[in-house]
N, C-alpha and C positions, 0 to 999 in steps of 0.2 A: 583205432581211434586216436584222439589227440587230447592231451591234458596240458594246459598252459596256466601258469601263474602270472597274473597281471599286477605288477608292482605299481602302486598308485601314486607314490610320491617318494622322494629321497628322505623326507623328514620322518624319522622313526616314531616320533611322538604325535604325529598328526592324527586328527580324527575328522569325522564328517562335519563337526562343528567348527574346525579350524581351517579346513580347506576353503579356498575362494571358489566362487561360481565358475571362474575360468578353469581352475584346476579340476573341478568336478566335471566340467564339460570335456576336458581332455580324457578323463577316464571313460566317459560314455563314448567318445569318438574312437577310443582304442577298442572297445567292444565291437563297434560297427566295422572298423578296419579289419580286425581279425576274422570276424564272421564272413566278410566279403572275400577275404583271401581263402579261407578254408572251404567256402562254398564251391570253389573251383575243383575240389577233389570230389569226384562223383561217387567215391566209396562212402562218403559221409552223408547221413540223412538228417541228423538233428544236432543242434548246438545248444548246450545248457550253459548259461552264465549265471554265476551266483557269488554272493559275498557272505562269509561267516565272520561276524564281529564279536569277539569275546569268547572265552573258553567254553562257557555254557552253550554257546551257539555253534561250537564245533571248530573254532579257529585253533589251528596248531602252530601258527606263526604269529608273533606279536606285531610285526611290521605291517602297515596298512596294505592290503592286497585283495584282489578278487580272483576268481578262478573261471576258466573256460574248459569245458569237456565236450569234445565233438565225438559223436557216436555213429556207428554203422547201422543203428536201429533207432526207431522212435520209442522213447521210454513209455512205461505203462501210464503214468500220471498225465502226460500230455495227450496220449491217445484217448483216455477217458474224457478229458476236458474237450478235446476236439469232437468226440462222438456226441457229447451233450450239445455243443454249439451247432453241430451239423443237424441234429434232430430239431432244434429250435428253428433253424433256418428253413428246414423242410416244411415245418408247420406254419411259420409266420412270413417266410420269404424276406426276413430281415436278420441282420447280425444281432445276436443277443447282447453283445457288449455295447453296440451303438444304442440299443434300446435302454440298457442300464444307464448309460451316460445321460441320455435325454431325460429319463425319469429322475435321476439324482440332481441334475441341474435345475429341474423344475421344483423338486421338493426342498433341496438345499440343506436339509437337516443332517445329512451324512457327508456333505462336502467339506473337506479340510481347506482346500484352496484351489484356485483355477487361474489360468491365464488364457491367452488367445489360442493356444494350441494344445494344452494338456489340462487334465484335472486330476486331483488326488481325492479319493473318497475312502470312507470306511464302508466296506460292503454290507449289504442288507443282512446277511446271515454269516457273520465272520466266525471262523473257527477259533480265533485267539483274540485276547484283548488288544485293542489298538492295531489290529491287522489293517494295513493300508494298501490300497491299490493306486497305481499311477497309470493313466491311460491317455493315449492320443485322442483328441476330439475327432479327428479325421480317421475314417476307416482305413487301417493299414495292417495287413496280416503279419508282415515280416519286419522285425526291428531294423535289419540291415538295409532295407530299402527306404528308410526314413531320410528325407532330404537333409543335407548338411545345415541349411539355414534354420531348421527347426531345433537344433541342438542347444542353442543359447536358452531358449524358453524351457526346454526339458531340464537342462542343468539347473536353472534358477529355481524351478519348482521342486525338483527332486532334492536338491541340497537343502532348500528351505524346510521341506518336510522332515528330513533327517535331523536338522537342527531343532525343529519343534519337538520331535520325539525325544531327543537327548535332553532338552530343557524341561519338558513336562514330566519325564519319567526318570530323570537323574541318570542318564547315560546307561540304558539297559543293554545287555547283549542282544543282538538281533541278527536275522538273516534277511537278505533280499535275493529274489530270483527273477530272472527274465522268463516270461512265457511268450513264446513266439512260434510261428508256423514252422513245420519241417522244411528242410532246404529245397524240396521239390514242390512246395505249395506256395509259391510267391504271389499267386493271384487268387488266393482263397477268399470267398465271399463271406465266410462265417468265422474264420480265425481273426483275432484282433489282438495284436501284441500288447503286453502290459507288464509292469513290474509289480511284484507283491513284496511288501515289507512286513516282517513278522517279528516284533519285539518278543523276547523270550521271558515272559512274565509268569507263565503257568507251566506246569509239567504235564506232559502227555504220559498217562499211566495205563493200568490194565483195562479200564473201561473203554478208553479211546482206542487202544490197540485191538481190543476184542470186538468192538461194535462198529468202529468207523465213525462214531458220533463224538463230538467235541463239546466240552463244558466251557462256556465263556461267560464269566460273571459281569462283563462290562457291555452294556448296550452300545451299538455303534453310534447312535445319536449322541450319547454322552461322551464317547471317545472323540468324536469329531468336534464337538463344542470345546472340549478341554484343549485339543490341539490348536483350534482356531484362536483361542484366547491366550 
């Protein structure tokens, strides 16, 4: 496998709230570039990209950075997510994420913000308070196939959502993760890449580990309203 640390900025004190949209766009483009390069290695099957911000969220380095881990296997969590999405597609003949987007844009109560190409939502059944998803409006299963001209809109929305979270929740530790199709599934009709942002506001303890159920005291409608305002 491959493990890379992506240094996001030369400024040691920078945060998501101080980076410009253009700086954040360069981070996202770095993800795309590294994924496209590593995709050439046929031994690799899945690329995980994630950011741990704050000690509680697992960050071991203070300097702003993200990480990329390329694996020769598809991990358990993406496999489960893909199996659910494939089951829905078999039943409905539609992508579940495209259906989620249509429903959320119609309902609006869980939408944090949107632009011409992307939407940020609080999912209907979030595991954690203020769990936020960022999804492309156009069906696209693999992040690395996203056209370059879409990245300005993605960076603007993504960085604004992080600024909202920092402002509303007083700079909480957080993780974000890219969910994307395996490297050999670039034309999947049921995978739909997206980022998940998880502020670390609650603790996962015995009940969650023992049951797989999560206790979330914040309704997603309230979280979305709070972030919008």
